[in-house]
C-alpha positions in Angstrom: -36.2 -51.0 -74.3 -36.7 -48.8 -76.9 -34.8 -46.8 -77.8 -38.0 -44.3 -79.5 -39.3 -45.1 -76.2 -36.8 -43.3 -73.9 -36.9 -40.2 -76.5 -40.5 -39.8 -76.6 -39.9 -40.0 -72.4 -37.4 -37.6 -72.6 -39.1 -35.1 -74.2 -41.9 -35.8 -72.3 -39.6 -34.6 -69.2 -38.4 -31.5 -71.1 -42.4 -30.1 -72.1 -43.3 -30.7 -68.6 -40.1 -29.3 -67.4 -41.1 -26.0 -70.3 -44.7 -26.7 -68.5 -44.0 -26.1 -64.8 -41.0 -23.2 -65.8 -43.8 -21.0 -67.1 -46.1 -21.7 -64.8 -43.6 -20.9 -62.8 -42.5 -17.4 -63.9 -46.7 -17.0 -64.1 -46.6 -16.9 -60.2 -44.2 -14.7 -60.2 -44.7 -11.9 -62.6 -48.6 -12.5 -61.1 -46.7 -12.3 -57.6 -44.9 -9.6 -58.8 -48.0 -6.9 -60.2 -50.1 -7.8 -57.1 -47.1 -6.5 -54.6 -46.7 -3.5 -56.9 -50.9 -2.9 -56.9 -50.8 -3.0 -53.3 -47.6 -0.8 -52.7 -49.7 1.6 -55.5 -52.7 2.0 -53.0 -51.2 2.1 -50.4 -49.4 5.0 -51.2 -52.5 6.4 -52.2 -53.5 5.7 -48.7 -50.5 7.3 -47.3 -51.4 10.6 -49.4 -54.8 10.8 -49.1 -53.9 10.7 -45.3 -51.4 12.8 -44.7 -53.6 15.2 -46.7 -56.4 15.0 -44.8 -54.4 15.2 -41.2 -52.8 18.1 -43.0 -56.6 19.9 -43.4 -56.9 19.0 -39.7 -54.0 20.9 -38.7 -54.8 24.3 -41.3 -58.7 24.1 -39.8 -57.0 23.5 -36.1 -54.1 26.3 -37.4 -56.9 29.1 -39.0 -59.1 28.4 -35.8 -56.4 29.3 -32.8 -55.8 32.3 -34.9 -59.2 33.8 -36.2 -60.1 33.4 -32.1 -56.6 35.1 -31.5 -57.2 38.0 -33.6 -60.8 38.2 -32.1 -59.3 38.4 -28.4 -56.3 41.4 -29.6 -59.7 42.7 -30.9 -61.7 42.4 -28.0 -59.4 43.2 -25.4 -58.0 46.4 -27.7 -62.0 48.4 -27.5 -62.4 47.1 -23.6 -58.5 48.2 -23.4 -59.8 51.5 -25.1 -63.3 51.6 -22.8 -61.4 51.9 -19.4 -58.9 54.0 -20.0 -61.8 56.2 -21.3 -63.6 56.1 -18.2 -60.5 57.0 -16.4 -60.0 60.1 -17.7 -63.6 60.8 -17.8 -63.0 60.3 -14.3 -60.0 61.8 -14.2 -61.6 65.4 -15.6 -64.7 65.4 -13.0 -62.2 65.3 -10.1 -59.2 67.3 -11.0 -60.8 70.4 -10.3 -61.8 69.2 -6.7 -58.0 67.9 -6.5 -56.4 71.2 -7.4 -59.3 72.9 -5.0 -58.0 70.4 -2.5 -53.9 71.2 -2.9 -54.0 74.5 -3.2 -56.1 74.5 0.2 -53.4 72.9 1.8 -50.7 74.5 0.2 -52.4 78.0 0.9 -53.5 77.0 4.7 -51.0 77.2 7.4 -51.2 75.9 10.6 -49.8 77.3 13.5 
């Protein structure tokens, strides 16, 4: 066996091992980059979803509170109209009620 041939074989093995380490290292770096990219994309998607849900919530909240405000206004107007009608009715019959009460109080049944 030739000693140089053995040295050449060892050198080839060392070179192959270094290339393999380089390939494995490149693969790990690429995997790390892809994982980081996937994480960043997931964070962006989650933020967009969160924003969308917040917008929907704010929209429904404003619709609910807006209709509540209009309901309160409508109920106030209806209440004022009913109070006015009752006062008008009371003022129309108040003289009749007073006359009727005076009649019962002043007439004595025997």
